[in-house]
C-alpha positions as CSV (number, residue, x, y, z in Angstrom):
1,M,-37.1,-32.2,12.3
2,F,-39.6,-33.5,9.8
3,G,-37.7,-36.1,7.8
4,P,-37.1,-39.7,7.1
5,G,-35.7,-42.3,9.4
6,E,-32.1,-43.4,9.2
7,S,-32.9,-46.5,7.1
8,S,-35.1,-44.7,4.6
9,V,-33.9,-43.7,1.1
10,V,-34.0,-40.0,0.3
11,V,-34.3,-39.0,-3.3
12,E,-34.2,-35.5,-4.7
13,C,-37.5,-34.6,-6.3
14,T,-35.8,-32.9,-9.2
15,G,-34.3,-36.2,-10.2
16,S,-37.6,-37.9,-10.6
17,G,-40.0,-37.0,-13.4
18,T,-43.1,-38.2,-11.6
19,C,-42.2,-36.3,-8.4
20,T,-41.5,-33.1,-10.4
21,V,-44.9,-33.2,-12.2
22,I,-46.9,-33.9,-9.0
23,H,-45.0,-31.3,-7.1
24,A,-45.5,-28.6,-9.8
25,I,-49.3,-29.4,-10.0
26,F,-49.8,-29.4,-6.3
27,T,-47.7,-26.3,-5.6
28,S,-49.4,-24.3,-8.5
29,L,-52.8,-25.1,-7.1
30,L,-51.7,-24.2,-3.6
31,L,-50.2,-20.9,-4.7
32,F,-53.3,-20.1,-6.8
33,I,-55.6,-20.8,-3.8
34,M,-53.4,-18.9,-1.5
35,L,-53.3,-15.8,-3.7
36,L,-57.1,-15.8,-4.2
37,T,-57.7,-16.2,-0.5
38,G,-55.1,-13.5,0.2
39,F,-56.8,-11.2,-2.3
40,A,-60.2,-11.6,-0.7
41,Y,-59.1,-11.2,2.9
42,T,-56.6,-8.4,2.2
43,T,-59.6,-6.3,1.2
44,L,-61.2,-7.2,4.6
45,L,-57.9,-6.5,6.4
46,E,-57.7,-3.1,4.7
47,R,-61.2,-2.1,5.5
48,R,-61.0,-3.2,9.2
49,F,-57.6,-1.7,9.8
50,L,-58.4,1.6,8.2
51,A,-61.6,1.6,10.3
52,S,-59.6,1.1,13.4
53,L,-57.2,4.0,12.4
54,Q,-60.2,6.3,11.8
55,A,-62.2,5.3,14.9
56,R,-64.8,3.4,12.9
57,V,-66.1,-0.1,13.0
58,G,-65.7,-1.4,9.5
59,P,-67.6,-4.3,7.9
60,N,-68.9,-6.6,10.6
61,R,-72.3,-7.8,9.4
62,A,-71.6,-10.6,6.9
63,G,-70.6,-13.6,9.0
64,P,-68.9,-13.7,12.4
65,F,-66.7,-10.7,12.8
66,G,-67.4,-9.8,9.1
67,L,-65.3,-12.7,7.8
68,L,-67.8,-13.4,5.0
69,Q,-67.7,-9.9,3.7
70,P,-65.4,-10.8,0.8
71,V,-67.8,-13.6,-0.2
72,A,-70.7,-11.1,-0.2
73,D,-68.7,-8.6,-2.3
74,G,-67.8,-11.3,-4.8
75,I,-71.4,-12.4,-5.2
76,K,-72.5,-8.8,-5.6
77,L,-69.9,-8.2,-8.4
78,I,-70.9,-11.4,-10.2
79,F,-74.5,-10.2,-10.6
80,K,-73.5,-6.6,-11.5
81,E,-74.3,-5.6,-15.1
82,D,-71.3,-5.9,-17.3
83,V,-71.3,-3.0,-19.8
84,T,-69.0,-2.7,-22.8
85,P,-68.9,0.7,-24.6
86,A,-70.2,0.6,-28.1
87,S,-67.1,2.3,-29.5
88,A,-64.5,0.2,-27.6
89,D,-62.2,-2.3,-29.1
90,K,-64.0,-5.2,-27.6
91,I,-61.4,-8.0,-27.8
92,I,-58.7,-5.9,-26.2
93,F,-61.2,-4.4,-23.8
94,W,-62.0,-7.9,-22.6
95,L,-58.4,-9.2,-22.5
96,S,-57.0,-6.2,-20.6
97,P,-58.1,-7.3,-17.1
98,V,-56.7,-10.8,-17.8
99,I,-53.3,-9.3,-18.9
100,K,-53.3,-7.4,-15.7
101,V,-54.1,-10.3,-13.4
102,V,-51.8,-13.0,-14.9
103,P,-48.5,-11.3,-14.1
104,A,-49.6,-10.6,-10.6
105,V,-50.2,-14.3,-10.1
106,I,-47.2,-15.9,-11.8
107,V,-44.6,-13.5,-10.3
108,V,-44.5,-15.5,-7.1
109,A,-43.5,-18.7,-8.9
110,V,-39.8,-18.3,-8.2
111,I,-40.2,-17.5,-4.4
112,P,-39.7,-20.4,-2.0
113,L,-42.0,-20.3,1.0
114,G,-39.8,-22.4,3.3
115,P,-36.7,-24.7,3.5
116,K,-36.6,-28.0,1.7
117,I,-38.6,-30.8,3.3
118,A,-38.7,-34.6,2.9
119,V,-42.0,-36.3,2.4
120,P,-42.8,-40.0,2.1
121,W,-44.4,-41.6,-1.0
122,F,-46.1,-44.8,-1.7
123,D,-43.0,-46.5,-3.1
124,G,-41.4,-46.4,0.4
125,K,-38.9,-43.6,-0.5
126,W,-38.7,-40.1,0.9
127,Y,-38.5,-37.2,-1.6
128,R,-36.8,-34.0,-0.8
129,L,-38.6,-31.1,-2.4
130,S,-38.8,-27.3,-2.0
131,Q,-41.7,-25.4,-0.6
132,G,-42.1,-23.4,-3.7
133,L,-42.9,-23.9,-7.3
134,V,-39.4,-23.5,-8.8
135,D,-36.2,-21.8,-7.7
136,V,-34.4,-20.7,-10.9
137,N,-30.9,-19.2,-10.8
138,V,-32.2,-16.0,-12.5
139,G,-35.1,-15.4,-10.2
140,V,-34.4,-11.7,-9.8
141,L,-34.6,-11.2,-13.6
142,W,-37.9,-13.1,-13.5
143,L,-39.3,-10.6,-10.9
144,L,-38.2,-7.6,-12.9
145,S,-39.6,-8.9,-16.2
146,I,-42.9,-10.1,-14.9
147,T,-43.7,-7.1,-12.8
148,S,-43.1,-4.9,-15.8
149,I,-45.6,-6.8,-18.0
150,G,-48.6,-5.7,-15.9
151,I,-48.4,-2.2,-17.4
152,Y,-49.7,-3.6,-20.7
153,G,-53.0,-4.5,-19.2
154,I,-53.4,-0.9,-17.8
155,V,-52.4,0.8,-21.1
156,L,-54.5,-1.4,-23.2
157,A,-57.5,-1.0,-20.9
158,G,-57.3,2.8,-21.2
159,W,-56.7,2.8,-25.0
160,S,-59.4,0.2,-25.8
161,S,-62.0,2.0,-23.8
162,N,-62.0,4.9,-26.3
163,N,-62.3,7.3,-23.4
164,K,-59.9,10.2,-23.1
165,Y,-59.9,10.1,-19.2
166,A,-59.2,6.4,-19.1
167,M,-56.4,6.9,-21.6
168,L,-54.9,9.7,-19.6
169,G,-55.0,7.5,-16.5
170,A,-53.3,4.7,-18.5
171,L,-50.5,7.1,-19.6
172,R,-50.0,8.3,-16.1
173,S,-49.6,4.7,-14.9
174,S,-47.1,3.8,-17.6
175,A,-44.9,6.9,-16.9
176,Q,-45.1,6.2,-13.2
177,M,-44.1,2.5,-13.5
178,I,-41.3,3.2,-15.9
179,S,-39.9,5.9,-13.6
180,Y,-40.0,3.8,-10.4
181,E,-38.9,0.5,-12.0
182,L,-35.5,2.0,-12.5
183,S,-35.1,2.6,-8.7
184,M,-36.6,-0.9,-8.0
185,G,-34.2,-2.6,-10.3
186,L,-31.2,-0.9,-8.6
187,A,-32.6,-1.8,-5.2
188,L,-32.8,-5.4,-6.3
189,V,-29.1,-5.3,-7.3
190,V,-28.1,-4.8,-3.7
191,P,-29.3,-8.3,-2.5
192,V,-27.7,-9.9,-5.6
193,M,-24.3,-8.4,-4.7
194,L,-24.6,-9.3,-1.0
195,A,-25.6,-12.9,-1.7
196,G,-23.5,-13.4,-4.8
197,S,-26.5,-15.0,-6.6
198,M,-29.7,-14.1,-8.5
199,S,-31.6,-17.1,-7.0
200,I,-34.3,-16.0,-4.6
201,G,-33.6,-19.1,-2.5
202,D,-29.9,-18.3,-2.2
203,I,-30.7,-14.7,-1.3
204,I,-33.0,-15.8,1.5
205,D,-30.5,-18.4,2.8
206,A,-27.7,-15.8,2.8
207,Q,-29.7,-13.7,5.2
208,N,-29.6,-16.4,7.9
209,D,-25.9,-15.8,8.7
210,P,-26.2,-14.5,11.4
211,P,-30.0,-15.1,12.0
212,I,-32.2,-11.9,12.1
213,L,-29.2,-9.6,12.2
214,G,-28.2,-10.9,8.8
215,W,-31.3,-9.5,7.1
216,Y,-30.3,-7.1,4.4
217,V,-32.6,-4.4,5.8
218,F,-30.0,-3.9,8.6
219,Q,-27.1,-4.0,6.2
220,N,-28.5,-1.5,3.7
221,P,-31.6,0.3,5.0
222,L,-31.4,2.9,2.3
223,A,-31.9,0.3,-0.4
224,A,-34.7,-1.3,1.6
225,A,-36.5,2.0,1.9
226,I,-36.1,2.7,-1.8
227,M,-37.5,-0.7,-2.7
228,A,-40.5,-0.2,-0.4
229,V,-41.4,3.1,-2.0
230,A,-40.8,1.7,-5.5
231,L,-43.0,-1.3,-4.9
232,L,-45.8,1.0,-3.6
233,A,-45.6,2.9,-6.8
234,E,-45.4,-0.3,-8.8
235,V,-48.9,-1.4,-7.6
236,N,-50.4,2.1,-7.7
237,R,-51.0,2.3,-4.0
238,A,-51.4,5.5,-2.0
239,P,-49.8,8.0,-2.1
240,F,-48.8,6.9,-5.6
241,D,-52.4,6.1,-6.8
242,L,-52.4,8.8,-9.4
243,P,-53.7,6.6,-12.2
244,E,-56.9,6.2,-10.2
245,A,-57.2,9.9,-9.3
246,E,-61.0,10.0,-9.3
247,Q,-61.2,13.8,-8.6
248,E,-59.2,14.4,-11.7
249,L,-59.8,11.5,-14.1
250,T,-63.2,10.2,-13.0
251,A,-61.8,6.7,-12.1
252,G,-58.6,6.3,-14.1
253,Y,-57.9,3.6,-16.6
254,H,-60.8,1.4,-15.5
255,T,-63.5,4.1,-15.9
256,E,-65.5,2.2,-18.5
257,Y,-65.2,-1.2,-16.7
258,S,-68.0,-2.7,-14.6
259,G,-69.0,-6.1,-13.2
260,M,-66.5,-8.9,-13.2
261,K,-64.1,-7.0,-15.5
262,F,-63.7,-4.3,-12.8
263,A,-63.4,-7.1,-10.2
264,L,-60.4,-8.5,-12.1
265,F,-58.6,-5.1,-11.9
266,F,-59.5,-5.0,-8.3
267,M,-58.2,-8.5,-7.8
268,A,-55.0,-7.7,-9.7
269,E,-54.3,-4.7,-7.4
270,Y,-54.6,-6.7,-4.2
271,I,-52.8,-9.8,-5.5
272,G,-50.1,-7.4,-6.5
273,M,-50.0,-6.1,-2.9
274,V,-49.5,-9.7,-1.7
275,A,-46.9,-10.4,-4.4
276,V,-44.8,-7.3,-3.7
277,S,-44.9,-8.0,0.0
278,M,-43.5,-11.4,-0.6
279,I,-40.8,-9.9,-2.8
280,G,-39.9,-7.3,-0.1
281,A,-39.8,-10.0,2.6
282,A,-37.6,-12.2,0.5
283,M,-35.1,-9.5,-0.5
284,Y,-34.6,-7.6,2.7
285,F,-36.4,-9.3,5.6
286,G,-35.0,-12.8,5.6
287,G,-37.9,-14.5,3.8
288,Y,-39.0,-17.5,5.8
289,H,-36.0,-17.5,8.2
290,F,-36.8,-16.8,11.9
291,V,-36.6,-18.6,15.2
292,L,-37.0,-22.4,15.1
293,V,-37.5,-22.5,11.3
294,D,-34.2,-24.4,10.8
295,Q,-35.3,-27.0,13.3
296,Y,-38.9,-27.2,12.0
297,P,-39.1,-26.4,8.3
298,L,-42.8,-26.5,8.1
299,L,-42.9,-23.3,10.1
300,G,-41.3,-21.6,7.1
301,P,-44.6,-20.8,5.3
302,V,-46.2,-19.6,8.6
303,V,-43.3,-17.2,9.3
304,Y,-43.3,-16.0,5.7
305,G,-47.1,-15.4,5.9
306,A,-46.7,-13.4,9.1
307,K,-44.1,-11.2,7.5
308,V,-46.3,-10.6,4.5
309,I,-49.2,-9.6,6.7
310,V,-47.1,-7.1,8.6
311,L,-45.9,-5.6,5.3
312,L,-49.5,-5.4,4.1
313,M,-50.6,-3.6,7.2
314,V,-47.7,-1.1,6.7
315,M,-49.0,-0.5,3.1
316,I,-52.6,0.1,4.5
317,W,-51.2,2.3,7.2
318,V,-49.5,4.4,4.6
319,R,-52.7,4.8,2.7
320,G,-54.6,5.9,5.8
321,T,-51.9,8.4,6.7
322,L,-50.5,10.1,3.6
323,P,-52.5,12.1,1.0
324,R,-52.1,11.6,-2.7
325,I,-49.2,13.7,-4.0
326,R,-49.3,15.9,-7.1
327,Y,-48.3,14.3,-10.3
328,D,-45.3,16.5,-11.1
329,R,-44.0,15.9,-7.6
330,L,-44.4,12.2,-8.0
331,M,-42.3,12.2,-11.1
332,S,-39.7,14.5,-9.5
333,L,-39.4,12.2,-6.6
334,G,-38.8,9.2,-8.9
335,W,-36.2,10.8,-11.1
336,K,-34.5,13.4,-8.9
337,V,-34.6,11.7,-5.5
338,M,-35.2,7.9,-5.8
339,L,-32.8,7.2,-8.7
340,P,-29.8,9.1,-7.3
341,L,-30.3,7.5,-3.8
342,A,-30.6,4.1,-5.4
343,L,-27.2,4.6,-7.1
344,V,-25.8,5.6,-3.8
345,A,-27.1,2.5,-2.2
346,V,-25.6,0.3,-4.9
347,V,-22.2,2.0,-4.5
348,W,-22.5,1.7,-0.7
349,S,-23.0,-2.1,-0.9
350,S,-20.4,-2.7,-3.6
351,V,-17.7,-0.9,-1.6
352,S,-18.6,-2.8,1.6
353,V,-18.5,-6.1,-0.3
354,I,-15.1,-5.4,-1.9
355,V,-13.6,-4.3,1.5
356,A,-14.9,-7.4,3.2
357,Q,-13.5,-9.6,0.5
358,E,-10.1,-7.9,0.7
359,L,-9.9,-8.2,4.4
360,D,-11.5,-11.7,4.3
361,N,-13.7,-10.8,7.3
362,Q,-17.5,-10.8,7.3
363,G,-17.5,-8.9,10.6
364,V,-15.8,-6.0,8.9
365,Y,-18.5,-5.9,6.3
366,I,-21.2,-5.9,8.9
367,A,-19.4,-3.2,10.8
368,L,-19.1,-1.0,7.7
369,S,-22.8,-1.6,6.9
370,I,-23.8,-0.5,10.4
371,L,-21.5,2.6,10.2
372,A,-22.9,3.5,6.9
373,S,-26.4,3.1,8.2
374,V,-25.7,5.4,11.2
375,L,-24.2,8.0,8.9
376,F,-27.2,7.8,6.6
377,I,-29.7,8.2,9.5
378,I,-27.8,11.2,10.8
379,G,-27.7,12.8,7.4
380,A,-31.4,12.1,6.9
381,L,-32.2,13.7,10.2
382,I,-30.1,16.8,9.4
383,F,-31.7,17.0,6.0
384,F,-35.3,16.8,7.1
385,D,-34.6,19.1,10.1
386,R,-33.4,21.8,7.7
387,I,-36.3,21.3,5.4
388,G,-38.7,21.5,8.3
389,R,-37.4,24.9,9.5
390,Q,-39.4,27.9,8.4
391,P,-37.2,30.4,6.6
392,E,-36.8,33.7,8.4
393,A,-38.9,36.4,6.8
394,P,-36.8,39.4,5.6
395,P,-37.6,42.7,7.4
396,E,-40.3,44.6,5.6
397,S,-39.3,48.0,4.3
398,P,-41.5,50.9,5.5
399,R,-44.4,51.5,3.3
400,V,-45.3,55.0,2.1
401,Q,-49.0,55.5,2.0
402,V,-50.4,58.3,0.0
403,V,-53.5,59.7,1.6
404,N,-56.0,61.4,-0.7
405,L,-57.8,64.0,1.4
406,S,-60.4,64.5,-1.2
407,G,-62.0,61.1,-0.8
408,G,-63.4,61.2,2.8
409,D,-67.0,61.5,3.9
410,G,-66.6,62.9,7.4
411,V,-67.1,66.5,8.7
412,G,-63.4,67.2,8.6
413,A,-63.2,66.2,5.0
414,M,-66.2,68.5,4.1
415,A,-64.5,71.4,5.9
416,L,-61.3,70.8,4.0
417,H,-63.2,70.7,0.8
418,A,-64.7,74.1,1.7
419,V,-61.4,75.6,2.6
420,D,-59.9,74.2,-0.7
421,K,-62.7,75.9,-2.7
422,V,-62.1,79.2,-1.0
423,V,-58.4,79.1,-1.3
424,G,-58.6,77.9,-4.9
425,L,-61.1,80.6,-6.0
426,P,-58.4,83.1,-7.3
427,G,-56.8,80.3,-9.2
428,A,-60.1,79.3,-10.8
429,V,-60.8,82.9,-11.8
430,A,-57.3,83.2,-13.3
431,G,-57.8,79.9,-15.1
432,A,-61.1,81.2,-16.5
433,V,-59.3,84.3,-17.8
434,T,-56.5,82.4,-19.3
435,G,-58.7,79.6,-20.7
436,R,-57.6,76.8,-18.5
437,D,-60.5,75.0,-16.8
438,D,-60.7,73.1,-13.5
439,D,-61.2,69.8,-15.2
440,Q,-57.8,69.9,-16.8
441,E,-56.2,70.9,-13.5
442,A,-58.0,68.1,-11.7
443,K,-56.8,65.6,-14.3
444,Q,-53.2,66.8,-14.0
445,D,-53.4,66.5,-10.2
446,Q,-54.8,63.0,-10.5
447,A,-52.0,62.0,-12.8
448,E,-49.4,63.3,-10.4
449,T,-51.1,61.4,-7.5
450,D,-51.1,58.1,-9.6
451,E,-47.5,58.6,-10.4
452,I,-46.5,59.0,-6.7
453,Q,-48.5,55.9,-5.8
């Protein structure tokens, strides 16, 4: 294990002001560089992975294997013309991309990337510090509050553009995020109840007992699925990218943006993808815990990064598979399906926790969780099987077809017309004598035919 010798002095970094300042500065720079690099190469990952799904090549010209493609895209965007509409509210128009980017960056401040490690310093002491910026005891509240701030950047961008289509896209996004944040908040309640803490570090450590099988995705897969869908909607990713529905609203809330301002919105979306993948991995997939991490703490960030990449590939896979859904169905899914299921997931975990505490047996809790998972999967299969079945068409009643013999063009029709004239000749004469003409009789016959039809 990476650590001091037996004769060394170990000091907690939080007890030293100098260590706290240096650790905060170093970790902040590391997280900033990591997120910027992650943003750049998530774009490349998406383009190459989508290309492989669609039997294409993808970007492969800039640098070896296309690895310099994000650099080329960044240089191109820097030299793009930056246009500001004349009727826009310029200050808010310029600040909106920044308001969107900043929450996506700082939301990961409370997520530890690995177990605590001990590092030497020049004074001969070893300092124990966390592999994250800060681990506060209300980390879950931090996640909920910061993720909800990003909507201000979108709404202000649409409003300040003085463009009705951009404003409609901003309103769509605000309604969507409000709807799905309720389900996301309830899905975050489940790990808090299971771990008995709102600290992200405590939640991650609680999933290491037992290793791998203790991940909360196995104990409450319903809540994990709800959180995955809610996080997709939170970052406006397909199939929930209605705020950017270009076939309906030109380009959504960033219609009037160009150059580096558009690049900031682009960067906020992909940094948001990385951030929500980190949140999902911490809440339900054990965070940095995996094989050998307890013995070698420096493997923690590597394992965490691998899990984040897997979750990013799942998000890209969803985009390449599912089409954009209609807006009314998107809202119905959030309010009529996601929210009730999130309440069921919370009740499920709360009952399991209470039963386990009463019986004082963690194994009973795991058994109840597995049983509930099996019942949920069986119910879901039955539900989707019934939805997938085509309803049997009712037997059609025999249709009565009225044939008008006077409308044909064949020889038989002409013969019938001639016979009709001959047979109707006495009636025509009688009508002429009584003052009733053929036109009135024809109109009456047509009215009767229309009534029968």
